[in-house]
Steps between C-alpha positions, in 0.01 A plus 500: 500500500598143429494571127733796544737280706484212249394262770247225478221492759604144612847637593358732770586376848286724711213744441438782749195731471499818701147629540255651738202399278537120455235298332435306821626485856602155394638341278791752433460696180853389415385140479244598239744712308760221493238264358367749242846572358608138493755516789374175641820392668544832676427573866263793554383727779366851549673786675278748696685812623270769386622713206855407598421140402697510172823606669449236775446237231819608320686458819362157551582405138856630536555299817389181334729558201796621707471186718510280194160353571338619176628651168183644352260685719201682348389802706159639419330810628125496418196693623128543433444790743189615318328213684637606845405864518181664635359685195318730733827611667647756259805544718620149406309353192651755253854424599538129416534306182536138373811360343771221496861461419776244550876458515722193490776465764801283394866456608753725343879508496554855379501682829132604522441714810235384744435686822161481677342675795172375626305647796164498681321702763191309611390788728377678191288204368175684558592779254468280189291182514205299396325447826280198431522167312762342714473277814491800733189650333334238275250598232153579625204712401631782731855499354362532149249771605788697663723466184769325707613278216637798317832681550510758777792748506615789719671689219677764714663238726604288205658805330697591814616137537601458138695824454709422807560121474551466122776752488674348796466147352639604163788684670585179691521281188714747325741508803497121520600477127758781531327718249380867485168632356680629195604144404141390474363489146139461582292527818171313486279557803160357576248707319270615773508880509702740280572724799658206689708411193618865459572540871705179515692592187586835630621363841722251316636766257369330186454712182173484309664291238589223751143449623237294319126558554194385315240568780322745272406220256429199725439623854620308803518139395653381827728198448477546124629854489874432496497219238278712280757785531781262417327377185421843386843639576666215323273535197562880464877491553503646852631176638781325320719186557766581765311792656504538876139477614352598835149388586302595808162400630283579804150406606274320745662356807625758499786353296786644292778356283775599260702303253813607312603295197644505151247459219591198287237486234 
């Protein structure tokens, strides 16, 4: 990411890592990443908003840059979900994958569009969670025996939530920016479920050529799914400099978020 942008690591002002599978509860994974890449003068912290974490982190980075506090904010989405699933639960373990990707957020003077919509419904928290390991239910013999340190998901509830809220969120950012679906060059949703992606695309009126998906190759990589798509789309010509890009995420919380921007790489 930094190499593509032609930016030295010591010029990075802030490192944000969106993840639901951090190396440790503390310190933040972002602190370790900043050190490993040589961004030793950068601030660093993690963002935990379920699979919506990457969009939330983008919003935070944009706010820092727009306020003039920082000029170079590195936003990373990274997951090792293979270590967080119950391999005896075939309803979840076969869905998830590992991956990482990053983008650099910088000021621009060429009229890049930025519209965000972030949301949360904590009443649905029980539908997608890792029950144990926090202060509410610390690790014990019983929590390990009951597989409570692995991901638990109510798939049907998450599906209903996602198909409704993601379309509404995307519609809101388009209205806020004064754009219509046909003006979007590429729609990059969180890669959780192909039926969710297709349902949201239909509701928004996107053609097949406007939607990017790589779920069939990598599975659900949570916070890494959108940056992985951005890299792949950029590499294969689906995403070009100046394109209008719509990103959308949803996940544990239950959270959701959308971002509309112009691709500048």
